[in-house]
C-alpha positions in Angstrom: -1.8 7.4 -10.6 2.0 7.6 -9.9 3.9 10.7 -10.5 7.1 9.0 -9.7 8.7 6.9 -12.8 9.7 3.9 -10.7 8.8 2.2 -7.5 12.0 3.1 -6.0 11.8 6.8 -6.6 8.2 6.6 -4.9 9.7 5.1 -2.0 12.5 7.7 -1.8 9.9 10.3 -2.0 8.1 9.0 0.9 11.1 8.8 3.0 11.9 12.4 2.2 8.4 13.4 2.9 8.5 11.5 6.4 11.9 13.2 7.1 9.9 16.6 7.5 8.1 15.4 10.7 9.8 15.7 14.0 7.9 13.0 15.8 5.5 10.1 15.4 2.2 12.2 16.2 3.1 14.2 13.3 3.8 11.3 11.3 0.6 9.4 12.3 -1.6 12.5 11.4 0.2 12.7 7.9 -0.6 8.9 7.5 -4.4 9.5 8.2 -4.4 12.8 5.9 -2.8 10.4 3.1 -5.7 7.9 3.9 -8.4 10.4 3.6 -7.2 11.2 0.2 -7.7 7.8 -1.1 -10.3 7.7 -3.8 -13.4 6.0 -2.3 -13.9 2.3 -3.3 -17.2 1.7 -4.8 -19.2 -0.6 -2.2 -19.9 -3.3 -4.6 -15.9 -3.8 -4.7 -16.2 -4.5 -1.0 -16.8 -8.2 -1.1 -15.2 -11.0 0.5 -13.2 -11.9 -2.9 -11.4 -8.7 -2.4 -10.9 -8.7 1.3 -7.4 -8.9 2.7 -7.0 -11.6 5.3 -4.8 -11.0 8.2 -5.6 -7.6 8.7 -7.5 -6.6 12.1 -9.1 -4.0 10.3 -11.4 -4.4 7.2 -9.3 -4.0 4.1 -10.3 -4.7 0.4 -7.8 -4.5 -2.5 -8.7 -4.8 -6.0 -6.3 -5.4 -8.7 -6.9 -4.6 -12.4 -4.5 -4.7 -15.3 -2.0 -7.4 -16.5 1.7 -8.2 -15.9 2.7 -5.0 -18.0 0.7 -2.7 -15.7 -1.1 -3.3 -12.6 -3.4 -0.9 -10.9 -4.6 -1.1 -7.6 -7.4 0.1 -5.4 -8.1 -0.3 -1.8 -9.8 0.8 1.3 -10.2 0.4 4.9 -12.4 1.1 8.0 -9.3 2.4 9.8 -7.8 5.9 9.1 -4.1 4.7 9.9 -4.5 1.6 7.8 -6.1 3.8 5.0 -2.8 5.7 5.1 -0.6 2.6 5.0 -2.8 1.7 1.9 -2.0 5.2 0.3 1.8 4.5 0.7 1.5 1.0 -0.7 -0.6 2.1 -3.7 1.8 4.7 -4.4 4.8 2.4 -4.4 3.2 -0.4 -6.4 0.1 0.6 -8.2 0.7 1.5 -12.0 3.7 -0.7 -12.1 4.6 -4.0 -14.1 4.3 -7.1 -12.2 8.2 -7.7 -12.5 8.8 -4.3 -11.0 6.3 -5.1 -7.9 7.9 -8.4 -7.3 11.5 -6.8 -7.5 10.5 -4.0 -5.0 10.9 -4.9 -1.3 9.2 -2.2 0.7 12.5 -0.6 2.1 10.4 2.7 3.0 8.8 0.8 5.8 12.0 0.3 7.8 13.5 3.8 6.4 10.6 5.8 7.8 10.4 3.9 11.1 7.0 2.3 10.4 8.4 -1.1 11.5 9.0 0.2 14.8 6.1 2.3 15.3 3.2 0.0 14.2 1.3 -2.1 16.7 1.9 -5.9 16.0 -1.7 -6.2 14.5 -1.0 -3.3 12.1 2.4 -4.8 11.2 0.5 -8.1 10.3 -1.9 -6.0 8.4 0.6 -4.4 6.4 2.3 -7.7 5.8 -0.8 -9.1 4.5 -1.4 -6.4 2.3 1.9 -6.7 0.8 1.5 -10.4 0.4 -1.9 -9.7 -1.6 -0.1 -7.1 -3.9 2.7 -9.6 -4.6 0.2 -12.3 -5.2 -1.6 -10.3 -7.7 1.5 -9.5 -9.4 2.6 -13.4 -9.4 -0.7 -14.3 -11.1 -0.5 -11.7 -13.7 3.0 -13.0 -14.5 1.8 -16.3 -14.7 -1.1 -15.3 -16.8 1.3 -13.4 -19.3 
């Protein structure tokens, strides 16, 4: 459940939060803490159908709703990737398909994630974003 009214507001709040941390050790720890707070994904949803391909870690992402409002739930077997999921859900879950598609993940660059993620984690983040956008596109097409 998002407390921010828009995806852009969620991104600004994330950027503000990460600005509090002086170095990347603290930022990684914050990411891990965010991931630990994700609600668990029921094992019956951890299926091939919901698996995000392109991630080195195991990632499952479930979309529910329609073009007016899409809710996402997700999980990973990696602590840092779980934190990345928490950020993505904060920005994109509970939004309309149009807002999801109109919102580029500017927070990734703004907080320095782009420079500090390993290539495999960057690829995984891109795969998760692509999956979220694909769900939004399908919801719009079905509307």
